[in-house]
C-alpha positions in Angstrom: 13.0 -12.8 -10.3 10.4 -13.1 -13.1 7.6 -10.5 -13.2 5.1 -13.3 -12.5 6.7 -14.4 -9.3 4.7 -13.9 -6.1 5.1 -14.9 -2.5 3.2 -18.0 -1.5 0.4 -16.9 0.8 0.0 -18.8 4.1 -3.3 -17.7 5.6 -3.9 -18.1 9.3 -7.6 -18.0 9.0 -10.4 -18.7 6.5 -11.0 -14.9 6.1 -7.3 -14.5 5.1 -7.6 -17.4 2.7 -10.7 -15.9 1.1 -8.9 -12.6 0.7 -5.9 -14.3 -0.9 -8.1 -16.2 -3.3 -10.0 -13.0 -4.2 -6.7 -11.2 -5.0 -6.2 -13.7 -7.9 -9.1 -12.1 -9.7 -7.8 -8.5 -9.3 -7.1 -6.7 -12.5 -4.7 -3.9 -12.6 -4.9 -1.2 -15.2 -1.9 0.4 -16.9 -2.3 3.4 -14.6 -2.3 1.1 -11.6 0.9 -0.5 -12.7 2.5 2.8 -13.5 1.7 4.0 -10.0 3.1 0.9 -8.4 6.3 1.2 -10.4 6.6 4.8 -9.3 6.3 3.8 -5.7 8.5 0.6 -5.9 10.5 0.8 -9.1 12.4 -2.4 -8.2 9.2 -4.3 -7.6 9.5 -3.9 -3.9 12.4 -6.3 -3.7 15.0 -3.8 -2.8 18.6 -5.0 -3.3 18.2 -8.2 -1.3 16.8 -10.5 -4.0 18.4 -9.2 -7.1 
């Protein structure tokens, strides 16, 4: 799966839709990405989608 792939959000309310849209503007630093990689080195996919 490419690094740019993401699940398609399916909000159940306007609040969730607003949260999903706001997430598109989120900027992660190199430190953020390193921490995420440390927690989920396979991108959080586990073995099921590789």
